[in-house]
C-alpha positions, 0 to 999 in steps of 0.5 A, spaced: 499 499 500 502 506 498 504 511 504 504 519 503 510 522 504 512 529 507 517 533 502 524 536 506 519 540 511 519 533 515 527 533 514 527 539 517 522 539 522 525 533 525 531 536 526 528 542 529 524 537 533 531 533 535 534 539 537 529 541 542 528 534 545 535 532 546 539 539 545 546 536 548 545 530 544 551 528 539 548 528 532 554 528 528 562 525 529 568 526 524 573 524 528 576 531 529 569 535 531 562 533 534 557 536 534 550 537 538 543 537 535 543 545 538 549 546 535 547 542 528 541 546 527 543 553 529 549 553 524 545 550 518 540 556 520 545 562 520 549 558 514 542 557 510 541 566 511 548 566 509 547 562 502 540 566 501 543 573 501 549 570 496 543 567 491 541 560 493 534 559 492 529 554 490 531 550 485 538 553 485 544 547 485 549 549 491 556 546 489 559 543 496 567 542 493 570 539 500 571 533 504 566 530 508 565 532 514 561 535 520 561 542 517 559 538 510 552 536 514 551 543 516 552 546 509 548 540 506 542 542 511 543 549 510 542 548 503 535 544 504 533 550 509 535 556 504 530 552 499 536 550 495 539 544 492 546 541 493 551 539 488 556 534 492 563 534 487 570 531 491 575 536 491 580 531 489 576 531 482 581 534 477 581 541 476 578 541 469 572 536 471 570 540 477 569 547 473 566 543 467 561 540 473 560 547 476 558 550 469 554 545 466 550 544 473 549 552 472 550 552 480 550 560 482 553 559 489 559 554 491 562 552 498 568 550 500 574 548 505 579 552 502 579 558 496 575 556 490 582 558 486 584 552 487 580 549 481 579 555 478 572 557 480 570 565 477 566 568 473 558 568 475 560 563 481 559 566 488 565 562 492 563 561 500 570 559 503 568 556 510 573 558 514 575 565 511 566 567 512 565 564 518 565 569 523 560 574 518 556 567 518 555 566 526 553 573 526 547 570 522 541 569 527 540 562 529 532 562 531 529 556 525 526 559 518 519 557 515 521 551 510 524 552 504 521 548 499 516 542 498 515 535 495 516 537 487 522 540 489 530 539 487 534 536 492 541 535 489 544 533 484 549 528 483 554 527 477 554 520 474 559 518 468 556 519 462 557 515 456 556 521 451 564 523 454 562 528 460 559 526 467 551 526 467 547 531 473 541 525 476 536 531 478 533 527 485 527 531 487 526 532 495 518 527 496 524 521 492 530 523 497 524 523 504 521 516 501 527 514 500 530 515 508 523 512 510 525 505 507 531 505 510 528 507 518 523 502 516 527 497 514 533 497 518 529 500 525 533 506 526 532 508 533 537 514 537 541 508 539 544 507 532 550 510 530 550 510 522 557 510 519 557 515 513 563 511 509 561 513 502 564 518 497 559 525 498 559 523 490 556 516 491 549 516 492 549 512 498 552 518 502 545 521 503 541 516 507 547 515 510 548 523 512 540 524 513 536 517 515 539 517 521 537 524 524 530 523 523 530 519 529 536 522 533 541 518 531 549 519 531 552 519 525 559 517 525 563 520 518 569 516 517 575 519 514 577 516 507 584 514 509 579 509 514 574 509 509 577 505 504 583 501 509 578 494 511 582 493 517 582 501 520 575 501 518 573 495 523 577 498 528 574 505 526 567 500 527 569 497 534 572 504 537 565 508 534 561 503 536 558 503 529 551 500 529 549 501 521 554 500 516 554 500 508 560 498 504 561 496 497 563 488 495 570 490 494 571 492 501 566 487 504 571 481 501 577 485 504 574 487 512 573 479 511 579 478 509 582 481 515 578 478 520 579 471 517 587 472 518 586 475 525 589 483 522 582 487 525 586 486 532 580 485 538 574 488 533 568 484 536 563 489 532 558 487 538 555 493 537 554 492 529 546 490 527 546 490 520 551 490 515 549 493 508 553 491 501 550 495 495 554 498 488 555 491 483 554 483 484 555 481 492 557 474 491 554 468 495 561 466 497 561 473 500 555 472 504 556 464 507 563 467 509 561 473 513 556 470 516 561 464 518 565 469 522 559 475 524 552 471 523 549 475 529 549 482 524 544 482 519 546 483 512 542 486 507 544 485 499 541 493 497 540 495 489 539 501 486 540 507 481 542 515 482 536 516 478 531 512 483 534 516 489 539 510 491 537 503 493 530 500 490 531 493 493 533 490 499 534 483 500 535 482 507 539 475 508 537 470 515 541 466 513 547 464 509 546 463 501 546 455 500 551 452 496 549 451 489 547 459 489 554 464 486 549 471 486 545 473 492 539 477 489 537 484 490 530 482 494 524 486 493 521 493 493 523 498 498 517 503 500 513 506 495 516 503 489 515 498 484 519 494 479 518 490 473 521 486 468 519 489 461 521 484 455 524 486 448 516 488 446 516 492 453 511 488 456 512 485 463 516 479 462 513 472 466 517 470 473 523 467 471 524 471 464 529 474 463 528 483 461 530 489 463 529 492 470 524 498 470 523 502 476 517 506 479 515 509 484 516 516 489 523 514 488 523 516 480 529 521 479 526 528 475 531 527 469 538 529 467 540 536 468 541 540 461 539 533 457 532 532 456 533 528 450 537 523 454 532 524 459 526 522 454 530 516 453 530 513 459 524 516 464 518 513 460 511 514 462 508 508 467 503 505 463 503 499 468 501 503 475 494 507 472 497 512 476 496 519 471 503 522 470 507 517 473 514 515 470 519 509 469 526 509 469 530 504 464 535 501 468 539 498 462 539 492 467 538 485 466 534 481 472 528 476 473 522 474 478 524 469 481 519 464 485 521 467 491 518 473 489 525 476 489 528 480 483 535 477 480 540 481 478 543 478 470 548 483 468 548 490 463 545 491 456 550 496 455 556 497 455 556 501 463 560 497 469 560 497 476 568 498 478 570 498 486 562 500 487 563 506 482 557 506 475 562 507 470 561 508 462 566 506 458 564 510 453 567 517 457 574 513 458 574 511 451 572 519 448 578 522 453 583 518 452 582 519 444 583 526 446 590 525 447 594 527 440 597 520 440 592 516 440 587 514 434 582 509 436 581 506 444 577 500 447 576 500 454 573 493 457 572 491 464 576 484 466 575 481 472 583 480 476 583 473 480 582 476 486 575 477 484 575 484 483 575 488 476 580 492 473 579 496 467 584 494 461 585 499 455 587 497 448 590 503 444 592 505 437 597 510 436 598 515 432 605 516 435 609 512 440 607 514 447 609 511 453 602 508 458 605 512 464 604 519 459 596 517 457 595 515 464 597 521 467 593 524 461 587 521 463 588 523 470 588 530 469 581 529 466 577 523 470 577 521 477 581 515 479 577 509 479 576 511 471 582 511 470 584 504 466 590 499 470 593 497 464 594 499 457 595 495 451 597 497 444 594 494 438 596 494 430 588 496 429 582 494 433 578 488 432 571 488 428 565 483 427 562 482 420 558 488 422 563 493 424 562 494 431 568 492 436 569 484 436 570 485 444 572 477 444 577 477 440 581 483 444 587 479 447 587 478 455 594 482 457 599 479 461 597 482 468 603 479 472 608 482 467 610 489 465 615 493 461 622 491 464 625 495 470 630 501 470 633 498 475 630 492 480 635 492 486 633 493 491 638 498 496 636 497 503 632 491 507 624 496 506 626 497 500 626 490 499 620 488 504 617 494 499 617 490 493 615 484 496 609 486 498 607 490 490 609 484 487 604 480 492 598 487 491 599 488 484 600 480 482 607 482 478 613 479 477 618 484 477 618 491 481 623 496 480 625 501 486 623 507 481 617 504 478 610 508 479 604 504 483 599 508 480 602 505 473 604 498 475 596 497 475 595 501 482 589 503 484 586 506 491 584 499 495 590 495 492 594 502 496 589 501 502 592 494 502 600 496 501 599 500 507 596 495 512 601 490 509 606 495 512 603 496 518 603 488 519 610 488 517 613 494 522 609 495 526 607 502 523 601 506 523 603 508 515 598 513 512 594 511 506 596 519 503 603 516 503 603 511 498 598 516 495 604 521 495 611 517 494 607 513 489 615 509 488 618 503 492 624 508 493 620 515 495 615 510 499 622 506 503 625 513 505 618 515 507 618 508 512 625 509 514 624 517 517 618 513 520 623 508 524 627 512 525 622 517 529 619 510 533 626 509 535 628 515 537 621 515 542 624 509 545 627 508 552 634 508 552 635 502 554 631 500 549 634 504 544 640 501 542 638 494 541 633 497 536 639 501 532 643 495 531 637 491 529 636 496 524 644 497 521 644 489 521 639 489 517 641 493 512 648 490 512 647 485 506 645 491 502 650 495 498 651 503 499 644 507 497 646 511 491 643 518 490 636 519 488 633 525 485 
């Protein structure tokens, strides 16, 4: 039965009420700061008035170019109170991509943690630098504002990968957002006792409910920093120490968490407070479910599925027991609150149970469409002729599925070239369009291939006009695309294989040898730390030959593999090596220097009786190596 859902005023009204009932209860914590419900409410009131004065208002996207933090949550609520929508942008994106999204969105106000000149944000966009303008913000009245939006107003815009070569902005209205918050509250039984982990990138649709659902019931939002959220061991430690009761992750991270628990790397993480583990973003293997339930059978597991275009999750599959041994993947479940799922055949008719067809979504969560892309919107947001409700629409997901006999939907793959990589939606055409802008590239084809560990990697096949190193191609792309969209492997071809009808014959593309790489200039380690690092890189990257000056990311590394390097370094040297060090140093040589510095600092902190043996041990370990040569 359909349940009427109020507009965004319900979210704001509930926060107002919570600020009155439990003003001193912590609403959000980010590891650096904690804000009470009173502070969250009053500060968002003040910022809302300030943003309104800068031009934010109804149907206006406000670009938030800032790291996830308690202040980001203040800013999201301020946008709603000003009647505006928010547009989340990762400040670590390439500057030209950030500028393109801001310009494409039509945002007239942008909010950031620093000066907008870093990304070249100029022109008609009014920049609000929070730290610089905080005094002016705090001079605004802190009293509650009247409702700034109704159910049909825009709530947020999230830009996703686009098949045409540029990202497309998905527009979600207040009714869809609020409906999804209610779906999570009801399914998970959320209350004021819950601590919800906010782990997802602000550009990932699951971040919306992670930020907001708990606030509607007086719960506490625990924002986990990127360096912890990307590392399975550190994430488990955060869940344990913060008493997290609800955690959502992607299968790639779940695999790392399970491995850490099985191998004992997670220390004393008993996860006693964890009630729910949600998995989303890509297909969930039944084997992963079985492994998790052997470890933590008392924590309920949900497989969640949903496109950004439909306000996030549209189905949930709640597992009360482990999947049977014969099952390969967990089903995606049944529709959530006020949502309809259709399986449509090639004639655009409803497919019978058991028959494969396209998964289409109807109901409250269906978004408005794509910003400034009327043609693409009309193509996939179409009238819902199955519901009998005048004016209702369905969204064609492009996913294939079928109804199982038990009433659950089973996901069966894609109809096009869209793939999921570590939970992120990637249109392969956007990568091809970007790489073909390189003057040395004539043609390209990008495909996703599975690694032995079960994760997908992107492989780029290129036909060259002139010689160019794979590292140059990668660096060219990282100036234009987010890190997760950069191919891990480049294969040069004389020509792209085609089928008889002129289409790319992907089955004829050669399988790359992921274990081999170009011959390193200098493979010989010069210290014991370099030797240990080379061995770790070989294990993580699956490469036989690693040179001390090879670039981790040019060898096919990516963020999740970087977390494995950091975790193995911690295990090897009993040192906390930040994930950022792997990203910034990039080579064995430079990372070894960083680790050597940490080792020396650790020795210097020792008591005198312990210091001399530690120094002697460090010297002894390096005796087998030649004296290091000078480094650039």
